[in-house]
Every structure is written in C-alpha cells, then in structure tokens.
N, C-alpha and C positions, 0 to 999 in steps of 0.2 A: 483142471481149470485153465483156460486159455486167457492170457493177459497180453494186451497190446500196449507197448511202450512207445511214446512219441516224444521227440525232442524237436520242437518247432522253432526255427530261426526265422529271420526276416524274409529270406528267399529260399529256404529249404526246410524239409522235414525228414529227420532220421527216424527210422522205426525198427522195432524188433518185436517178434511174437514169442512168448514163452509158454510152455506148459509147466504149471507150478502146482504140484500136489505132493505126493510122497517123494518125488524127485523133481529136480529143476532141469529143464531142457529147453534150449533155444530151438525154435522151429524154422524161423526165417528172419531175414533182416534186409534193410534197403534204405534208399535215399531218393526222395523227390526233390529235384534240384532246379534252380533258376525259376522259382515260382514268380509269375508276373513279369518274366524277362524272356525275350526271344531265345529259342534254343532250349527250352525246358525239357526235362527228361526224368525218367524213373529208372533207378538201378535196383533190381530185385534179385534176391538170392535165397533159395531154400537151402537149409543147412545140409552140406554134403553134395550140393549141386553146383553148377556153374552160374556165375552172375548173368542176369538177363538185363540188357540195356534197351529201353524203349523211349523213343521220342514221343512226347505228348505235349499238347497245348495245355498249360496249367496256369490259368490267370490268377488264381487265388488259393488260399489254404483249404477252403472247402473242397474245391476241385481236386487238390492234391490228395487229401484224405480219401476222397471218393475213388481215386485211381489206386491208392494203396489197398483199400478194401476190396476192390475188384480183382486185383492181383492175388490177394490172399485167399479169395473164395473161388477163383477160376480153377476148373478141374485140371488144367494143364500146368498152371504155375502156382497153385495155392497149397495151403496147409490146413485149410478149414473147409469142412463140407458145407456148413451153413454159417451165415453171419451171426446167428444167435449163439454160436460157440464162444464168441468173445464175451466173457463175463466181467471183465474189468479193464479199465484203461488208465495207465499211469503216465503222468506228464512231468517232464523236467520243467521246473519254474526257477528262474535264476534268482530272483530277489523276493524274500518274504519279510524283509525289514525286521522289526522287533516283534511282529505279531505271531510268527511261527517258529517254534522250537522243535517241531517234528512234522512229519508228513501228515496230511489230512485229506479226508474225503471232501470233494468239491460240492459246495452248496452256494446259495446266493450270497451269504455273508463272506465266504471264502473268496468268491469272485470279486466282490467289492473291495476286499482287503488287497488282493493282487493288483487291482486297478490303482489303488492308492499308492502302491509301490512302483508304479510305472515311472514316476518322476525320478526315482532312484536308479532305475535300470531302463532308460528309454529305448535302448536298442534290443533288449531281450524280453522284458515282460509283455509288451504288446503282442509280439508274435506268439508267445506262450499262451496268451489269452485267446488268440485266434484259433489255435489248435483245440483248446478246450471247447470253445463255442461251436466249432465245426463238428466235433464229435457229438455234442449234445443234439445237433440237428440230424446228423446221419445215423447215430446209434442211440436214439432216445431211450431212456430208462436204464442204460448201462452205467453202473457207478464209475466215477472218475476220481482219481487220486492225484493230488499235487505234491510233488517231492521237491523241496527247495534246496538250492545250492548253499544258501546261507544258514539253514537250520542247524546243521552240525556245529557251527561255530557260536551258537547262542549260549553255549556253556562258558564262554570266555568271561573271566572276571572283569569288573570295571577298570582295573589298572591296565588291562590289556586292550580294551576296546575304546576307552575314553581318549579324546583328543584334547590337547591343551589350548582350547579356544574358549571364548566366553560361554559359560555353562548355559546361558539362555539360548544360544544358538543350537545347542544340542536339543534342548527341550522343544524349541520352535520348529527346527528343520530336521531333527533326527540325524544330525551329523555325528557319526561315530564309525568305528571299524566294524564291518559286518563279516568280511571274509567270503570267499567263494570256493568252488571245487569241493564243497563239503562232502558230497556223496562219494567222491573219489577218495578223499582223505580217510573217511570213515571205513570204506571197504578195505583199502589196503592195510590200514592199521589192524583191523580185525583179522585179515588174512595173515599178517605177519605174526600175530600172537598164535594163531592156529599152527602155522608152519614151524614156529619155534617151540611149540608144545608147552606154552606158558600161559597162565591166566592173564588176560589183557588188563585186569584191574591192578596188576602189580608192575606194569610196564611203562616206561617212558620212551616214546617213539617220536622221531622226527620223520614226517612223510613229505617227500618232494615230488610234486606233480609238475613235470617239466615237459610241456608241449609248446605250441605256439603261444598259448597263455600259460604262465608259470606261477605256482605258489608253493609255499612251504607251511606246514602246520606242526605245532607242538601238541602231541596227543598223550595226555597223562591219565593213566587209569581208564583208558577207553574214551575219554572226552577231550574235546578241543579246548586248550587253555590259551592258545595264541595262534595267529596266522599272519602271513605277510601281506595279503591283499587287504584293502581297507574299506573305505566308504564306497569306492568303486573298484573294479578289477585293475585299475591303473597303478595302484600302489604296490611296492614290494620289489620283486626281482626284475631284472632286465628281461624283456620278452622279445618275441619276434619283431613286433612293431611298436610296443609300448615301452615308455621310458623307465617305468618302475620308480623307485625312490629318487627324489630330486629336491633340491633346495626350493622351498615354496616361492621364493622371490624370482627364481629364474624365468618362469613363464611371464611374469609381469615385466621383467627387464626386456625380454624378447619382444613382447607385444609393443612396448614403447619404442624400441629401437627399429623394429621392422614394420611398424604401423599395422599390426595384426589384430584382428578382432577375436572375440571369444570362440566363435566357431572354428576359425582358422587355427587357434592355439589348441583346441580340443583335437582337431585332426592331426596336428603335428605331434602331440604327445601320445595319442592312441594309435595312429596309423603310419606315422613317419619317423618314429624314434626307435628305441631299443636296438636290436642287432642290425636292423635295416638302416637306422640312422647312423650307426657307427661305421659300417663297412659296405652298405649298399646291398646287402643280402639278408634274407630273413630265415632261410632254411639252414640249420646247423650242419647238415651234411655238406652243403655247398661251401659253407664258411670254413669247415675243417679242411676241406680239399684245397681251398684257396690259401689258407694259412700254411699248409704243408708245402705249397708252391712258392712261398715267400711273400705273400700279400701281407703287408704290415698291419693294415687296418683290420683284416680278417683275424689276424693273431690277437690284436687288441680286443676285438669283440669276444673272442673265446676267453681271454683272460678276465675281462670285466664280468662276463656272465658267470663263470665258475667261481670267481672270487666272491661275488655277491651271494650265491647259493651257500658257499662255505661259511660266510659271515652269519647267515641266518641259522645254519645248523649250530654254530657255536653259541649264538645268542639264545637259542631255545634249549640247548643243554644247560645253560646258566639258569634260564627261567624255570626249568623243571628240577634244578639241582642235581643233574645227572642225566645220563642217556643210556638206554639199553639197545636201541636199534635205529638204523637209518634205512628208510625205504624209498626206492626210486620207482616212479610210475609215469605213464603217459608217453608220448612219442619219443622225445629225447631220453627221458628217464629209463624207458624200457629197451631202447635200441642203440644207444650211443655209449659204448664202452669207454672211448676216450674222454667223454665228458664226465662220466662217473669217476674215472680214475683221477682226473684233474681236481674234481671237487673233493674227493676223499683224501687227496694228498695233504689237505689242510687239517685233517681230522686225526692224525696220528697221536697228538697230545691227549686226545680223548680216550685213547686205548683202542682205537679202531685200526685194524691191520687188514689191508685189502689183499686178496688173492688175485693177482693180475691174470692168471690163466683162467680161473673161474669167471672173472669179469669179462675177459675176452670171448669166452664161449657163451656168455649170456646166461649163466646158470642162475638159479633162484637165490641161493646164498652165495655171495661173492666175497665174504670175509673169510679169513683163515680160521681153523678150529681154535686157535689160541687167542683170537681177538676178543677183547673184553666187551666190545660193542659189535653187534651183528649188523651186517649190511646185506640188504635183500633187494632183488628186482622182482616186482609183482605187477603183472598187467592189471590195469584198472578195469572195472566192470560196473559202471554206473547204471547201465540199463538193468542188470540183474538186481541191483539194490532197489531200483524203482519197481520192478516186478514183485519183489518180495514184500515191499511196503504196501503195494496195492493189494496183494493177496491177503496180507495180514489185516488190513483195514476192512476189506469187504467181507471177510469171514468172521470178523469180531462179533461178539454177542450184540453190541449196540452199534449199528451202522448209521452213523450220522456225522456230518462235517462239523468242525468247530474252528472258530477263528483263533483259538488258542492264545488269547492275550497274555503277554508276559511283560511285566514292568520294565525290566532291563535297564534301570537307571542307576547310576553310581550314587 
C-alpha cells in the first residue's frame, strides 16, 4: 500500500511517499517551497537517486500538491505508475486541542474541529487545512488521516497541564499546556526501548527534541506525563528565535517602556529572541564557532541553552521519580556532540556517565556500559509515524473519522 505523507506549512509543503505493508520503505521525498512567493520551486528525490530541483510557479497549496502528484507519477521522476496507487494520505496537523488524543481519519466533524483549533495555532493549522482540502479536490475518495503534534501529550495529568490562572479562563478559552513535537517524542521513546531491549512500559525516558524549535518530554511507561512546550510552542527551552520560559511580566514591561503593541511583542518573543536575541545568531553551529573564537555573547547563548535543557532533564527525573534514559533527536540533538556533552555534564548526579568518544563519533548509545542511565542519539522520523498511523486507520475494520472528544479537565 502506498501512503503519501504531507506536512503543509504557510509557504511550503514537505512530502514523502511510503510503501507500507509487510515492510516499510520510503520511496520518495521532497519539498514544494516558496508557495505564493516569487522564486517558488520543488525539490524532488527518489530514494537512492539525486535530488531534482525544479523552478515552478506555485501560487497556492492546490497547485503545489498538483506539482507533487505530477512528479510522483511522471515516468522519468516518479515512483507510482498510476495516481490510484495512492491509497491513503497522512497529514501532520499541529494543534488538536483537547479534542484529539490520537490520530483520526478525516471527515467533516474532524475538519470542523481542526478549524476550531486555528485560534490556538494560527500559523500552523490553517495551512494544514489547506493541504487536506487540496487533497480532497485532487484525490477524491482517497482516505486522509490527521496526525496531531499535540495528541501524544494528551496523557499528561492535570497537575502537569493546568496553569495557575483563574479556572474560568481555562474553561472559557481552553488555556492549558498542550505540548508539541508529540510525534517525534513518541517515536524516539519507542525506538529507545527497542534499542535497549526493554519493555517501554517499565521505562522512564526524557526525550530531547532539539532543533530550531526545541522541547523536552517526560515519557513514563510509554506515555507523556509532562513536556516543556505549553499553550503555544513559545514556552519552555530557549530556541533559535523563541524566548522560551520568561517572567510573564517582562513582555508587559517591555511593551510599556518601548511603546510596543501585541503584534510587535509576539514577533519579538517568537522571531527575535532565543539564541538570536542573545548573540545575533540562530544556528548553533555558527554560535559554537563564534564562541570558540572568543565571542562572549555566543558563549553565553550556549551556556543558557544547555543549562535550560539540563534543568528540564533534572525536573523530569524528579517528576518520574527516577530516570532510565535520555534521548537526543532533531537537528542539534542528532548532530551536535558538543551540545550533548555540555547538557549531560549536569547529569552526573543522576548516574549518567557519558562516553565522550562515542558521543564524538555520533554513535547511537553514547553512555558508558557502567552508566546507570542510558544516553542515546536517535534520528526522529515523524513522517514514518504518520504513514504507520494512516495505514492502521485505513485498514481498520471500521473506517470512519471521529472527533474523539476527551474531557481533559482537572
């Protein structure tokens, strides 16, 4: 069975095609970029082949998906003989609110619920919807599955997701911790259990998704019990351009002193803060190089970032009353040995002993054999999770979408 996986952003669509049956195999991947912007293009790559970059005029998401389908079915560039080989489409949807604790097949009720969550994720859910709607037009009758970033974290207990604000605000506006990167946290936690040869039901794992966006999750017995991102992806760790945790009064103070409005403050916290705000750079590779060259603010950015991650690891060890493994994933987590080393230097008291040579080589297990807590580096694969869920749902005995209401109230 061929599954098309789409991750629709405001001006881009990432895609992959999987064959999912007895074995799981990725057939192709690509990116339609700069949708609705001059200079739009599609990068297409068949597994095992060289990337193909094509300039295309792509005014909207419908045209982008049309271009993707054309490339996938073209005899020279494609991996499908016919369009009807696509038997399912899986979509990454960022915010499912309290309505979705698992992936679901898309129907009218699901679409309506995703629209209701647009006010919680105004930058993400609208383009996710555009991708679903375009596929419904171009591939009518093909079942579609929505896989939510927030769903994995719906197992958090009230003590973890409730904010200390008037309870009526929660009831009226659904203001609570939701968490994000859930598909990634779920995947690497399960992979860690498999690699360690231990049942996930008995493990306490801290998963660190460290990319341009960063979050940490406490995964106990295979379920999320806490996570660093909150009502929006702004809370938690210092990120490339996001502030992470901050005194709630600081934005009010800056707005008053600088004469700044709500939109300006939102831009400052989401796009002008974090690593960029501290040292003027957002890519950790550049920051580490500058720090090694004596740049004081770059060194400060590294210290603040790694200290914040280490604090969350310690907090989640306390929340789970112990810890069996720490997992690093995503861009920095997978590729930056210096960042992993600096973070884990704080974890010696937990019984975690880092093997610097293994870490430097980027091996999967980077802790020593005598370490009481395992440390692992596991590349995330959110697209494969989406493909698996789509396959599972469309081959289930009862193929129907459900809005999956879940009370979720403390």
